[in-house]
DRENTI-546935 format. One record per atom (N, C-alpha, C, CB): residue in one letter; x, y, z negated. Coordinates in steps of 0.02 Angstrom, whole numbers, padded with zeros to 5 digits, always signed. Last residue first. Glycine has a CB too. Example, Ala and Ser with C-alpha at 12.3 -4.5 7.8 and 13.67 -1.06 7.14 Angstrom:
s+00642-00112-00354
s+00684-00053-00357
s+00645+00002-00394
s+00704-00030-00286
a+00660-00284-00390
a+00615-00225-00390
a+00660-00165-00390
a+00565-00224-00452
***
This chain:
r-00249-00352-00189
r-00240-00418-00274
r-00278-00415-00316
r-00179-00415-00329
w-00271-00306-00100
w-00238-00391-00094
w-00219-00412-00158
w-00165-00400-00045
r-00357-00203-00117
r-00378-00263-00082
r-00344-00326-00076
r-00388-00248-00025
d-00238-00125-00155
d-00273-00167-00209
d-00327-00199-00181
d-00298-00128-00269
a-00145-00116-00040
a-00119-00165-00084
a-00194-00158-00160
a-00017-00135-00109
c-00250-00044+00045
c-00218-00102+00068
c-00187-00149+00024
c-00173-00085+00108
e-00214+00093-00032
e-00296+00050-00028
e-00290-00013-00004
e-00354+00084+00023
l-00077+00119-00019
l-00086+00075-00075
l-00181+00071-00082
l-00037+00112-00152
l-00086+00120+00109
l-00046+00064+00110
l-00076+00057+00031
l+00044+00074+00131
e-00161+00227+00133
e-00177+00179+00184
e-00149+00125+00125
e-00136+00186+00272
a-00106+00332+00056
a-00138+00310+00027
a-00172+00230+00065
a-00174+00366+00010
e+00021+00328+00117
e+00036+00315+00070
e-00032+00287+00047
e+00068+00364+00042
v-00013+00386+00255
v+00007+00336+00272
v+00013+00292+00182
v+00075+00353+00324
e-00020+00521+00195
e-00075+00495+00254
e-00079+00403+00248
e-00039+00522+00349
a+00072+00544+00163
a+00054+00560+00136
a-00029+00521+00137
a+00076+00616+00144
v+00178+00569+00280
v+00171+00498+00213
v+00125+00516+00165
v+00245+00480+00161
p+00092+00561+00413
p+00121+00606+00388
p+00127+00559+00311
p+00081+00682+00397
r+00087+00542+00593
r+00035+00496+00533
r+00107+00533+00463
r+00029+00357+00552
y+00060+00592+00763
y+00084+00596+00698
y+00034+00557+00635
y+00093+00674+00686
f+00065+00602+00944
f+00056+00528+00899
f+00077+00568+00816
f+00132+00445+00931
d+00051+00761+00988
d+00097+00690+00959
d+00075+00656+00896
d+00176+00709+00940
g-00004+00879+00990
g-00054+00814+01009
g+00010+00760+00983
g-00087+00806+01113
e+00122+00978+01013
e+00057+00986+00995
e+00045+00927+01017
e+00016+01043+01020
a+00278+00918+00967
a+00246+00936+00997
a+00168+00935+00985
a+00268+00914+01037
a+00338+00854+00861
a+00379+00905+00907
a+00331+00952+00952
a+00429+00861+00960
p+00265+00829+00687
p+00284+00825+00764
p+00319+00871+00822
p+00232+00816+00787
p+00369+00845+00541
p+00337+00867+00588
p+00316+00848+00642
p+00355+00899+00598
e+00456+00674+00500
e+00465+00764+00495
e+00411+00787+00542
e+00551+00802+00527
s+00418+00540+00441
s+00452+00578+00422
s+00452+00667+00424
s+00492+00551+00445
h+00284+00447+00494
h+00329+00517+00506
h+00383+00548+00464
h+00287+00569+00507
v+00217+00291+00490
v+00247+00339+00444
v+00290+00375+00474
v+00276+00313+00392
v+00158+00170+00514
v+00188+00194+00538
v+00200+00257+00505
v+00172+00188+00588
f+00114-00030+00478
f+00098+00032+00449
f+00154+00074+00480
f+00096+00031+00369
g+00034-00187+00507
g+00090-00136+00509
g+00055-00057+00490
g+00128-00137+00592
e-00014-00340+00436
e-00029-00262+00446
e+00041-00232+00439
e-00087-00227+00387
v-00008-00500+00442
v+00015-00452+00479
v-00033-00381+00467
v+00018-00480+00553
d-00012-00656+00388
d-00060-00622+00390
d-00042-00516+00418
d-00088-00643+00308
m+00052-00780+00492
m+00047-00725+00417
m-00007-00708+00450
m+00110-00654+00390
a+00096-00886+00592
a+00028-00871+00560
a+00009-00849+00489
a-00004-00924+00565
m+00209-00878+00651
m+00229-00923+00579
m+00152-00930+00531
m+00300-00870+00522
f+00192-00821+00762
f+00234-00897+00775
f+00213-00939+00716
f+00328-00891+00776
g+00118-00703+00751
g+00082-00734+00787
g+00119-00822+00783
g+00082-00689+00859
g+00178-00655+00607
g+00091-00651+00620
g+00079-00732+00696
g+00063-00529+00669
l+00300-00656+00630
l+00285-00677+00556
l+00193-00713+00593
l+00286-00583+00479
i+00329-00613+00769
i+00371-00706+00731
i+00330-00715+00657
i+00493-00700+00700
t+00241-00526+00802
t+00241-00581+00835
t+00279-00628+00791
t+00268-00572+00901
f+00229-00439+00700
f+00153-00467+00711
f+00196-00546+00757
f+00082-00395+00776
f+00366-00421+00695
f+00326-00445+00648
f+00277-00471+00675
f+00309-00407+00604
p+00383-00323+00835
p+00432-00421+00821
p+00391-00445+00768
p+00539-00426+00781
g+00336-00209+00799
g+00280-00273+00858
g+00314-00323+00838
g+00278-00271+00960
v+00395-00112+00737
v+00331-00159+00697
v+00303-00225+00729
v+00261-00112+00692
a+00478-00067+00814
a+00520-00088+00776
a+00475-00128+00708
a+00569-00026+00760
f+00393-00035+00961
f+00464-00088+00946
f+00494-00104+00863
f+00537-00046+00988
d+00239-00091+00959
d+00296-00031+00898
d+00364-00078+00919
d+00272-00033+00772
t+00134-00142+00981
t+00187-00141+01031
t+00224-00116+01001
t+00182-00113+01092
r+00053-00139+00852
r+00087-00221+00886
r+00124-00215+00933
r+00038-00276+00917
p+00047-00032+00819
p+00090-00054+00797
p+00112-00117+00810
p+00084-00045+00752
d-00001+00089+00943
d+00001+00047+00905
d+00029-00003+00886
d-00025+00037+00907
q+00093+00232+00913
q+00031+00220+00882
q-00015+00166+00892
q+00000+00266+00892
g+00228+00253+00902
g+00204+00206+00835
g+00124+00205+00848
g+00227+00246+00748
t+00320+00398+00893
t+00314+00355+00923
t+00265+00288+00858
t+00394+00346+00955
p+00373+00547+00877
p+00303+00521+00871
p+00290+00461+00933
p+00246+00589+00880
t+00529+00520+00759
t+00478+00527+00847
t+00428+00514+00830
t+00489+00476+00917
a+00562+00486+00630
a+00547+00553+00650
a+00520+00554+00704
a+00594+00594+00653
r+00503+00334+00535
r+00538+00370+00603
r+00511+00465+00609
r+00500+00315+00687
a+00458+00165+00456
a+00452+00251+00444
a+00528+00275+00507
a+00475+00281+00325
s+00354+00047+00423
s+00418+00071+00486
s+00402+00144+00471
s+00406+00045+00589
v+00302-00087+00332
v+00301+00026+00341
v+00368+00019+00375
v+00309+00103+00239
v+00205-00202+00309
v+00241-00177+00364
v+00253-00115+00361
v+00215-00187+00419
a+00131-00329+00222
a+00140-00267+00261
a+00211-00236+00280
a+00106-00217+00224
v+00075-00489+00228
v+00132-00446+00245
v+00108-00385+00286
v+00186-00487+00283
r+00003-00643+00162
r-00010-00571+00197
r+00056-00534+00180
r-00081-00527+00166
k-00023-00786+00228
k+00019-00767+00182
k+00025-00706+00210
k+00078-00807+00168
g-00080-00875+00334
g-00142-00828+00280
g-00112-00778+00232
g-00189-00881+00224
k+00014-00996+00341
k-00033-00985+00347
k-00071-00939+00304
k-00049-01031+00352
l+00152-01057+00312
l+00144-00991+00239
l+00078-00937+00306
l+00274-00921+00207
p+00161-01170+00368
p+00153-01169+00308
p+00129-01127+00268
p+00189-01178+00293
c+00133-01236+00517
c+00116-01154+00495
c+00113-01157+00393
c+00010-01126+00542
v+00122-01312+00662
v+00205-01324+00587
v+00164-01238+00552
v+00357-01307+00641
g+00039-01317+00750
g+00047-01360+00677
g+00083-01344+00606
g+00080-01417+00693
q+00081-01287+00844
q+00072-01345+00848
q+00072-01372+00761
q+00129-01373+00900
a+00063-01128+00832
a+00035-01177+00893
a+00031-01237+00865
a+00080-01185+00959
a+00160-01128+00739
a+00098-01108+00710
a+00032-01171+00758
a+00088-01005+00727
p+00317-01215+00732
p+00302-01140+00773
p+00193-01151+00761
p+00348-01145+00901
s+00379-01135+00574
s+00361-01126+00650
s+00357-01183+00690
s+00407-01084+00684
t+00443-01168+00469
t+00414-01117+00459
t+00360-01113+00526
t+00469-01061+00448
q+00502-01298+00523
q+00475-01290+00438
q+00435-01217+00453
q+00555-01280+00363
g+00495-01285+00675
g+00494-01371+00634
g+00495-01360+00544
g+00589-01427+00661
i+00605-01162+00675
i+00560-01203+00697
i+00558-01293+00680
i+00567-01187+00765
v+00621-01056+00559
v+00615-01105+00566
v+00607-01170+00595
v+00605-01096+00553
h+00632-00895+00505
h+00589-00899+00576
h+00619-00987+00598
h+00619-00818+00649
v+00729-00847+00428
v+00676-00868+00375
v+00623-00891+00458
v+00640-00784+00300
y+00836-00783+00481
y+00857-00851+00432
y+00787-00887+00416
y+00900-00827+00349
d+00796-00689+00559
d+00802-00770+00587
d+00840-00798+00562
d+00818-00788+00650
l+00746-00613+00478
l+00691-00626+00509
l+00731-00688+00553
l+00654-00558+00548
w+00879-00543+00400
w+00818-00589+00387
w+00770-00634+00429
w+00779-00553+00363
a+00917-00484+00538
a+00951-00558+00509
a+00917-00618+00458
a+01012-00536+00467
k+00845-00381+00527
k+00826-00421+00598
k+00857-00505+00586
k+00874-00375+00678
l+00875-00323+00437
l+00819-00328+00439
l+00817-00397+00484
l+00786-00263+00460
t+01010-00277+00497
t+00991-00304+00423
t+00938-00363+00416
t+00961-00245+00381
s+00949-00184+00603
s+01012-00277+00605
s+01002-00307+00549
s+01115-00273+00602
p+00848-00103+00596
p+00891-00122+00562
p+00923-00191+00558
p+00872-00106+00516
m+00722-00139+00747
m+00714-00120+00667
m+00795-00102+00669
m+00684-00195+00602
s+00720+00012+00873
s+00722-00070+00845
s+00737-00054+00775
s+00788-00130+00882
s+00761+00124+00898
s+00698+00104+00941
s+00707+00028+00942
s+00694+00139+01023
n+00872+00168+00820
n+00897+00144+00892
n+00829+00103+00941
n+00969+00082+00876
y+00769+00110+00691
y+00855+00141+00704
y+00882+00145+00764
y+00910+00102+00673
m+00647+00127+00590
m+00662+00147+00659
m+00712+00159+00649
m+00631+00194+00694
p+00631+00046+00446
p+00630+00106+00462
p+00671+00102+00548
p+00668+00151+00397
a+00550-00059+00359
a+00574-00048+00410
a+00589-00002+00473
a+00559-00075+00416
g+00505-00156+00217
g+00513-00074+00239
g+00553-00082+00310
g+00567-00019+00175
i+00365-00266+00186
i+00427-00251+00211
i+00456-00185+00249
i+00434-00296+00247
v+00310-00350+00040
v+00312-00304+00097
v+00364-00285+00125
v+00287-00253+00087
v+00193-00518+00027
v+00274-00475+00064
v+00255-00391+00066
v+00296-00507+00173
v+00119-00592-00126
v+00110-00555-00050
v+00177-00537-00022
v+00066-00481-00052
e+00168-00731-00159
e+00094-00706-00149
e+00081-00662-00089
e+00071-00665-00208
a+00307-00817-00128
a+00286-00754-00138
a+00200-00755-00124
a+00330-00704-00087
e+00353-00922-00072
e+00334-00934-00159
e+00296-00864-00179
e+00419-00946-00218
s+00408-00917+00039
s+00366-00977+00045
s+00330-00965-00040
s+00419-01061+00065
l+00533-00776+00013
l+00473-00797+00059
l+00409-00841+00048
l+00499-00828+00106
e+00604-00883-00057
e+00606-00825-00079
e+00504-00802-00042
e+00693-00779-00042
a+00634-01023+00037
a+00590-01008-00028
a+00549-00939-00075
a+00630-01030-00067
v+00700-00944+00129
v+00638-00971+00139
v+00606-00985+00072
v+00643-01029+00180
l+00814-00903+00063
l+00791-00854+00056
l+00704-00882+00084
l+00840-00797+00094
a+00857-01029+00016
a+00842-00985-00033
a+00794-00927-00010
a+00905-00961-00058
a+00895-01084+00144
a+00826-01101+00104
a+00827-01084+00038
a+00808-01173+00103
q+00990-01009+00206
q+00936-01009+00206
q+00882-01039+00183
q+00935-01008+00236
l+01095-01026+00098
l+01059-00963+00072
l+01006-00967+00132
l+01110-00884+00065
a+01118-01185+00109
a+01084-01152+00043
a+01051-01078+00043
a+01137-01148-00011
v+01176-01178+00226
v+01127-01184+00228
v+01074-01170+00146
v+01132-01243+00261
a+01287-01091+00215
a+01233-01050+00250
a+01154-01098+00252
a+01266-01032+00338
s+01366-01181+00130
s+01331-01119+00105
s+01273-01093+00146
s+01380-01063+00101
d+01369-01294+00232
d+01338-01287+00166
d+01311-01231+00152
d+01377-01297+00119
s+01366-01226+00382
s+01395-01243+00329
s+01354-01273+00281
s+01425-01194+00306
p+01281-01293+00525
p+01314-01246+00499
p+01351-01306+00415
p+01248-01167+00487
v+01376-01390+00692
v+01345-01379+00604
v+01356-01332+00571
v+01367-01422+00554
q+01323-01315+00825
q+01373-01316+00792
q+01334-01345+00720
q+01413-01244+00795
a+01201-01402+00948
a+01225-01369+00907
a+01283-01353+00862
a+01198-01375+00890
d+01192-01504+01062
d+01248-01482+01040
d+01278-01431+00991
d+01263-01472+01080
h+01077-01550+00999
h+01110-01601+01021
h+01178-01584+01012
h+01093-01619+01084
p+00976-01434+00930
p+00986-01460+01018
p+01059-01507+00987
p+01010-01370+01102
r+00869-01504+00812
r+00902-01450+00819
r+00933-01468+00902
r+00958-01438+00751
t+00772-01552+00697
t+00757-01529+00788
t+00795-01496+00814
t+00700-01490+00810
d+00806-01614+00601
d+00809-01672+00657
d+00776-01640+00728
d+00761-01746+00629
t+00851-01507+00529
t+00889-01542+00580
t+00880-01606+00614
t+00941-01548+00558
t+00746-01383+00610
t+00745-01421+00561
t+00823-01469+00579
t+00668-01460+00558
f+00821-01210+00681
f+00789-01266+00664
f+00799-01313+00622
f+00785-01291+00701
h+00898-01117+00672
h+00864-01086+00693
h+00806-01152+00680
h+00887-01052+00760
l+01029-01141+00644
l+00998-01148+00593
l+00918-01093+00634
l+01052-01120+00515
a+01092-01165+00751
a+01092-01244+00734
a+01035-01211+00670
a+01187-01295+00707
n+01152-01083+00787
n+01100-01080+00812
n+01047-01135+00785
n+01114-01081+00877
t+01238-01002+00681
t+01251-01056+00717
t+01179-01064+00744
t+01282-01116+00677
p+01260-00894+00594
p+01320-00951+00620
p+01342-00974+00674
p+01313-01002+00605
l+01162-00752+00575
l+01171-00818+00583
l+01216-00835+00617
l+01128-00845+00602
h+01267-00621+00493
h+01206-00658+00555
h+01208-00732+00548
h+01227-00641+00648
p+01234-00623+00308
p+01279-00630+00366
p+01228-00630+00420
p+01328-00695+00366
l+01141-00458+00241
l+01176-00533+00248
l+01177-00546+00321
l+01132-00598+00207
q+01191-00378+00121
q+01175-00396+00189
q+01193-00464+00198
q+01208-00352+00240
e+01131-00266-00013
e+01187-00341+00011
e+01149-00375+00045
e+01217-00399-00050
v+01075-00154+00065
v+01155-00160-00014
v+01180-00208+00001
v+01141-00175-00110
h+01029-00178+00136
h+01049-00138+00171
h+01120-00129+00128
h+00998-00082+00183
l+00913-00270+00079
l+00972-00319+00138
l+00994-00240+00167
l+00923-00394+00223
d+00888-00315-00064
d+00896-00259-00024
d+00937-00281+00028
d+00922-00201-00058
r+00745-00364-00144
r+00790-00398-00107
r+00787-00349-00038
r+00767-00481-00099
r+00650-00404-00254
r+00652-00342-00218
r+00740-00382-00194
r+00639-00249-00277
l+00481-00440-00337
l+00553-00474-00341
l+00597-00425-00276
l+00548-00575-00319
i+00376-00390-00475
i+00432-00387-00415
i+00484-00425-00403
i+00464-00335-00414
e+00247-00502-00571
e+00307-00479-00530
e+00344-00442-00471
e+00319-00511-00521
r+00118-00501-00668
r+00136-00507-00602
r+00217-00473-00602
r+00077-00467-00551
d+00067-00498-00792
d+00107-00538-00775
d+00140-00557-00698
d+00080-00578-00799
p-00103-00446-00761
p-00055-00463-00794
p+00015-00496-00775
p-00083-00492-00828
a-00150-00369-00599
a-00161-00413-00641
a-00096-00410-00696
a-00172-00479-00602
g-00090-00246-00525
g-00164-00263-00515
g-00186-00328-00559
g-00177-00278-00435
a+00017-00198-00524
a-00012-00182-00583
a-00092-00212-00587
a-00006-00103-00589
a+00076-00238-00411
a+00101-00274-00478
a+00064-00258-00517
a+00163-00263-00505
w+00012-00173-00327
w+00019-00226-00302
w+00024-00268-00374
w+00077-00226-00249
r+00112-00056-00348
r+00011-00050-00356
r-00025-00107-00369
r-00033-00028-00284
q+00229-00083-00343
q+00213-00056-00405
q+00150-00083-00394
q+00222+00021-00422
a+00238-00104-00197
a+00253-00171-00236
a+00231-00126-00293
a+00339-00212-00236
f+00193+00052-00147
f+00161-00046-00137
f+00147-00080-00202
f+00228-00108-00100
k+00300+00116-00204
k+00229+00138-00216
k+00185+00045-00193
k+00205+00226-00147
e+00392+00059-00110
e+00419+00039-00183
e+00321+00053-00239
e+00513+00123-00213
t+00383+00080+00003
t+00370+00026-00006
t+00373-00009-00088
t+00407+00003+00041
l+00387+00221-00004
l+00333+00172-00001
l+00327+00117+00007
l+00303+00178+00030
y+00532+00229-00015
y+00474+00270-00076
y+00387+00209-00051
y+00457+00404-00041
r+00584+00143+00100
r+00595+00145+00029
r+00547+00169-00026
r+00645+00179+00022
s+00539+00252+00202
s+00509+00165+00178
s+00536+00157+00129
s+00524+00096+00220
v+00591+00355+00158
v+00516+00355+00161
v+00517+00284+00160
v+00476+00393+00226
s+00760+00403+00063
s+00707+00336+00119
s+00639+00348+00108
s+00713+00241+00096
s+00829+00456-00007
s+00784+00525+00014
s+00750+00464+00052
s+00823+00608+00064
s+00959+00379-00025
s+00929+00436-00084
s+00851+00447-00062
s+00976+00524-00082
l+00995+00272+00068
l+00981+00249-00004
l+00960+00287-00045
l+01028+00226-00035
n+00995+00222+00209
n+00961+00300+00147
n+00937+00280+00106
n+00902+00356+00163
a+00957+00112+00290
a+01034+00124+00276
a+01044+00216+00220
a+01080+00129+00379
s+00825+00015+00251
s+00844+00076+00236
s+00917+00103+00232
s+00817+00086+00185
s+00774-00115+00189
s+00835-00129+00247
s+00873-00040+00250
s+00789-00161+00347
d+00683-00212+00075
d+00700-00150+00092
d+00754-00161+00160
d+00733-00114+00024
l+00556-00298+00011
l+00611-00303+00082
l+00616-00238+00093
l+00586-00345+00158
q+00474-00376-00101
q+00486-00336-00069
q+00567-00328-00016
q+00470-00294-00116
l+00360-00508-00144
l+00427-00490-00114
l+00445-00436-00074
l+00444-00533-00082
i+00272-00508-00301
i+00272-00490-00229
i+00355-00481-00203
i+00225-00416-00219
y+00243-00645-00390
y+00258-00600-00351
y+00246-00586-00310
y+00288-00595-00343
p+00169-00742-00525
p+00152-00733-00461
p+00227-00647-00455
p+00039-00717-00451
v+00273-00856-00600
v+00234-00788-00616
v+00234-00784-00557
v+00260-00725-00659
m+00229-01045-00610
m+00290-00987-00599
m+00241-00934-00603
m+00341-00986-00520
***
């Protein structure tokens, strides 16, 4: 199998998205690090995933709650495809713009599909087949928020779910698309974050 980076985009801005710009830069830099590398891109806004039809998909078949509604074959197949994409990727880069103090619901749906108790989690019980897989999460916003990515509204859940529950190696990057509203506001301009991302891609390749 050809090594690939999984690039996930979720911005509703299809023309001038900062997060899309930065995930593309990261993916291209990583792919250029060795011959025969590829980029597998999933655009979660253009091709939106359905929300989980049943809580049964949070669990493997043998660990599901006894009263959970059995998922359809198509829902099971979709989840298997998403988990396989993640599992087989060498590296993952995720665009997670902040919308209303959270990540886009399209991206949250992806998280719900790949966090499967008994298959990809919990690491605390030794279920961690994705342990150490590197993930870069890029969150763009205009407001001066996100000084600590681990507690950030949009980026924090990735440290909890992918990092804590699934034992993946997560790094978060917050970027601001507009100048600070007031002097002293936390502010990370695009050029500065782009340089950090490219350095990270070089380390990971």
